N, C-alpha and C positions, 0 to 999 in steps of 0.2 A: 275495397276489401276483396281479395281474390276468392276467399272461401266463405260460403254462406253458412249461416248459423245452423248447427247440427243439434237438434233437440231429440228428446226421447220419443216424440211423435213421428219422427222421420224413420225411414227404412234403415236398418232392420228393427227399429223400435226396441221393444223390451229385451229381446235376446242380446242385443248389442250393449244396452245399458247394464243388464245383469252381469254379462261377462266382464265388463270393465270394473264395475264396483266390487264384484266378487274377487277379482284379481287384486284390487287394492286391499281388501280386507285380509286376504291370505298373506300377501307380502308384508303388509303393515304388522300383522301378528308376529311374523318371523323376525322382522326388524326390531320390534319391541323386545323380543327375547334376547337378541344380540345386545341391545342397549342395556337391558337389565344386567346381563352378564358382565359387560364392560364397566358399567358404573359401580358395581359392587366389588369388582376385583381390586384388591388393595395395592397392587404393584403395577408397573408399567405394562401396557399392551405391546410395547416394543422398546428397544433401548434408546429411542430418541423422542421421548415424551416428556418426562419430568425434568429434563435438563433445563427447560425454560424457567423453572423455578428460580434459578440463580439470578438471571437478569431482572425478573420480577421482584425479587428481594432487594436488589439494588435500587430499583425504582421506588419501592415502598420505603426505603431508607433515605430517599431524597437524592440519590446518586444517579448519574447518567449510566445506563447499562452498557453503553458502547465504549466505556473508558477502560475496560479491564482485560483486553486481549493479551497484553504483554506484561501485566502486573497482577499480583495475587488478588483474587483467587483464579486468575487466568480464565476468564469467562468470555466466550464468543456469543454474540447476540445476532443471529442471522435473520431474525424476524423483525417486524415493525413495532414501534413504540406502543401502538394501540393494543396489540396483542398482549404485550407485557403488562399494560395497564389493566387489562381484563383479568389476567392471572393474579395481579397484585391485590385486587379486590378480594379474591378468594383466600389468598395467603394472609391478608390482614385480618379477616374475620374468622377464618377457620384453621389457619396454620397450614403446614405442608400436607396436602391431600390431593387426590386426583379426581374425586367425584364432581367437584365444582366445575372444573374446566370441561369435563366430559359431558355433564348435563348442559352446559352452555353450548357445547358443540352440537348436541341434539337440537337445541333451540335454533341454532344457526342452520342446521339441516332442514328444519321445518320452515324457516324463512325462505330457504332456497326453493323448496317445493311450492310454497305459497306464491313466490314470484313467478315460477314457471307456470302455475295455473292462471295467474292474473294476466301475464303476457299472452298466453294462449287465448284467454277469453277476449282480449282486445283484438287479436288477429282473426278470430273465428266467429265472434259474436256470442260465444258461450255454448252452453249445452254439454253434451257428453264428451266432446273433444277436450274440455277442461279436465274432466276426470281422467281421460286417457293420458294427458300430459303428466298428471300426478302419478299415474300407474307407471309410466315409463321412467320417471325420476326414481321411483322405488326399485325398479327392475334393473337399472344399470349398475354395473359392478363397482365403479369408483366410489359412488355414494354408499353402497353397502359396506365397503371395506373401511371407509374412513369415518363413518358415523360413530359418535361417542368416543372419539379419540382426541386427546388433548394436544392438538396441533393447530397451527394458524390457518391452515388451508380452508376449512369449512367456514370459519369466521369471515375470512377475506371474500370468499365467493358470495356469502350472504349479503355483505355490504354491497358488492358489485351488482348482483342481480336486482337488489332493491332499487339501486340507482337506474338500472336499465329499464325496470318496470315503469318508473316515473316518466321517462322520456317517451315510452310507448303509450302513455295515457293521453298524449296530446292529439288533438284533432287538427285538420288543416286550417280551420277557421277559428280555432280557439285562442283566446288571449292568454298568454303566459303570465302567471303571477310570479313575483320574486321568491315566494316560499319554495316553489318547485325547483327553481334554479339553485337556491341555497341548499335545498335538500340533496340535489344531485352532486353539487360540489362537495358537500360534507361527506356523503356516502362514498364517492369515488376516492376522496382523499383518505378516508378511513380504510378503504380496501387496500390502497397502496401502502399505507403505514401499518397494515397488518401483515401483508406479504407483498414484497416489492415487485414480484413478477406479475401481479394482477394489474395490468395496464390496459388491456383491451377494452374494457367497458368505457373508459374515457373516450377512446376513438369512436366507439359505436354510438355514444351519445352525440358527439359532434356530427357524425354522418347522418344520424336521424334528424337532427335539427336542420341540417342542410337539405335533406330530402323534403322537409316541410317548408323550405325557403325561409327559414328563420335565421338569417345570417347574423342579425344583431344579437340574438340570444346565444347563438353558437360562439360568437366572439366573446360575449360576457362570460359564458361558462368556461371557455378555453382560458381566458385570462385569469379568471378567479381560481380555477383549479391549479394552473401553473404557478400563480402567485402564492397561494396558500401552501402548496406542496414545496415550492422552492424556499420560502421563508422558514417552513418547518424543518427542512433539511439543514439549512444554514444554522438554525438555532441548535439542533441536535449535534451538529458537527462542532460548533463553537463550544458548547458545554461539555463535550467529550474530548476536547483538545485534538480534534481531527480524527478521532476514533470512528465516528459514524461513516464518513466518506471512505476511510481505509477499509473498514469491514465490508461495506455494501457495494463498493465500486472497485477500489484497488485490489483488495484480496479476492473479491468475487470473480474478477476477470481472470484470475490465475487458475480457477477450478478447471481441471482438464475435461475434455469431452471423451466419452467412451462409447465406441460403436457397440461393444458387447453389452453395456448398460442399456443403450437404446434398443438393441435387438431384444433383450430380455424383457424390458418393460412393455414394449409395443406388442411382442408376441403374447405376453400374459393377458393383454386385453383382447387381442384377436382370437384367442382360444375361448373367450367367454361367449356363450350363445347369443346373449342379447346384443352384444357389441357387433357381432357379425351380421345378425339379422337387421338391426337398425341401420347399419352401414349400407347393406344391400338395398333396402327400401329407399333410403335417401338417394343413392346413386340412380336407381331406376325411375323414381317418381318425382324427383326434384324439378326436372324440366317442365313437367306437366303443371306443377303448382305455380312455378314462378312465371312461366311464359304462356299462360292460358290465353284463350282467344279474346277475352274481354279487355285485354291490355295491348292493343295493336301498336301503340306508339312507343318508340324506344325510350323517350324521356319519362313516360309514365312507368315503364318497367323499372327504370332506375330509381323511381320514387317509391317503389313497392316495399313495404315493411317486411314482407315475406322474403324478398330478395336480400334485404339487409340481414335478416336472421340467418339465412343460409350462408351468407358471407361471414357472419360472426362465427358460425359453426366451423367453417373451413379454416379460418385463421386461428381459431382457438385450438383446433386439433393440431395444426402445423406448429403453433407456438409451444404447445405441450410436448409434441414429439421432439422438438429441438431442446426443450428444457430437461427432459428426462435423460438425455444423452450425457448430461453433466454428472460428475461423481456426486453421489449422495442423494440423487433425485429418485422419485418413485412414481407409482401410479396416481398419487395424490395430485400430480400436476394436470391430470385429465379431469379433475372434478368440474371445473368450469365448462369444459367442452361437453361433459356428460349431461349437465342440466340443459344446455342449449340444444343438444341432440334430442332431449325429451320434447322440447317445444317443436322442433322441426318434424319429428315423428308424429306428433299430434296434428300438425298441419297436413301431413301426408295422409294420415288416417281419415281426417275430415274430408279431404278431397276424394279418397277412395269411396267412402260411403255416399257422399254427395253424387258421385257419378255412377252409383249403382254397382260398384265392384265389391260385393260383399265378401267373396271368398278371400281375396288377399287382405281385406280389412280384418276378418276374423283370424286369418293366419298370423297377421302381425300381433294381434292381441294375444292369441294362444301361445305363440312362441315366446313372447316377452314375459308372459305369466310363468310358464313352465321353465323358461330359461332363468328367470329371476329366482324361482324356487330352488332350482339346481345350484345356482351360485350362492344363495343364502345357506343352503345345506353345507356347502364347503366352508363358508365363513363360520357357521355354527360348529363345525368340526374343529376349526382353529380355536374356538372358545373352549372346547373340551380339552384340548391339549394345554391351553393356558391354565385352566383350573387344575389340571393334573400336575402342573408344575408348582402349585401353590406352596406345598410343604417344602419344596426345594428353596424357593425364594424366602420363605419364612426362616429357614435355617440360615441362609446367607445373611439376612437382616439381623437375626439374633447373634450370630457369630461376629458380625461387624460391630454390633452394639457392645459386646463384651470387650473388644479390643480397641474401642474408640469411645468418644464421648464429647460433651461440650468442651469447646476450646481446641480440640484436635482437628486435623485436616485429613481428608480422604480423597481418593480417586476412584470413580466407579462408572462403569458403562451403564448402570441402572441407578439413576440419581435417587429413586424412591427407596433404595436399600440403605442409604446412609443419612440423607438429610433429615428425615423424621427423628433419627436418633441423636441429633444435635451436632453431628460432625459437619464441618465446613467442607463443601465439595469444591475441589479444584479441577480445572480442565473439564468443565461441564459438557461442552460439545467436543468430546474427546477425539472424534475423527478428524477434526481440523488440526489437531496437534500431532497426530501420528501419521503424517503424510510426507510426500516427497515434493509437493508443489509449493509449500510454504516453509522453507528451511529454518527461518527464524523462529517459527512456532515449534517446529520439531526439535530444535536445539534446546529451547526452554523446557519442553516436556522431558527430554532425556536428562538434562541436568537436574531438574527438580526431583524426578523419580529416583535417580541414582544417589541423591543426597540422603535418602532414607528418612525424610521428614514426615512421610505419611504413615499414619497409624494402620490404615487398611487400604488395600488396593483390590478392587473387584474388576477383573479384566475378562475379555472375551476369549483369551487363549490360555490353554492349560500348561504351557511351557514358559510362562512369563518369567518365572524365577531363574531360568537358565541365562537370561540376558541381564537380569537385575538380581544378583546373588544376595543382596541385602534382605530379600524377602523370601518367604517360603509359603508354599501353598497349604491351606488347611483342608484336610480331607473331610468331606461332608458325609453324613450317614445316608442322606438321600442321593439317589443316582441322578446324574445330569439328565434333565427331561428331554423328551423327543420334540422335534419340530418347534423349538423355542430358541431364540438367540441365546447362545450359551453364556454363562458367567461363572468365573472361578475366583475364589477369595484368597488373598495373600496378606500375610502380616509380616511385620519386621522380624528378622531372624532373632533379634535380642529378646523378643517378647515370648512369653510362655504360650505354647500352642496347645490348648486343652484337648482339641479333637485329634491331635496327631498330625502327621505330615504324609504326603503322598508316597507310596512305595517307590 
């Protein structure tokens, strides 16, 4: 172990402990406020949250959710079957609602923080460095942004980090039990079938087993994971008549890369104070931690778990940067890297305190606390704008309910505005159908919309009726809210529009 145990009795003793735990208390209070706001909000936190209800409804009805890309209700299922199974539980017991998935996303976030703390404890021996790792996990921007959001990312990362924690519990001379291998196989498979881009933990587990010279266990884990994953994919593809492979491989390969999207997402992270500071400390201090004097032999260095964790950070950042350059991606792809960065920063902090460099140690703590507060203030401001838009969304939902009902079909960029009213949502992942890289999907969308079959269309553009004259926009009494993805409601021209039409 490169880093000795850091306890509250070590220098700088109480001041260091107090600063870390106070920071956790402050950030946790702000995070809880954001969580309460999001869980209570009855509509989507973004236009790509509740659309996953449709695949979950198919699964709940005993149908393969990957079977409907080109047949009614024209549903794309970009996430894994495990995620849809989780949502199906909430739909089965409580109907269409958002709070169930959001609360489970909070639980997943807590699992991620727990895993970060446990991995840090294993690498440092425990003490305040474990609390510091939890502090960093609360302070980094991706976690703050995506907590209590009903998306697959947090669930997948929770499964992944739990599996990584298991492999880091092994000692050099410890006998591996079958339960741990089974646990790692199931968790990594669950992560993959929650979000298919979560592949790195599988490789990290294999590398850690190789570091421990457990070649037999590495082969067993490798074969079991590949076998279980492969059979699951074949089963999903067979029962969807090829829809699973088409959606997750054939169609996914066509998604274009966008340098503008890459620049925007990476820049948004680099402008966050905690990201910049953590990156600087990693760049400056990593060499000292990984190649310290008590590991003179090259092979010993290669077996260092700290080196593996730093490697994990580097490849996760690289993988996320590549992923966000594809159309439709966002900062959520950096979630895994953010939690691993928390561990690496805790290792750096422990090394700084151990070597008596208290000023940079306190600087790291202080800037992460204040940077985290600043970022959460911005996130909270976003919650203000969301609640300010509540009356607008309520009016859209009520208007949609008046012009549709059970048995009718609707199109909406916000699924939560129509599904609870009993309207069948078509084109749930609407961005996949209104594109240039999948002409067969775009043609289906154009033909279906122009047929005039939909009772209500809620769209993100206010001139939709110009291209589809069968529909007219309903003028709302509430103004379009600020800083919220816009939505405008259209009804068929033949229907009575009680609220009038746009001037």
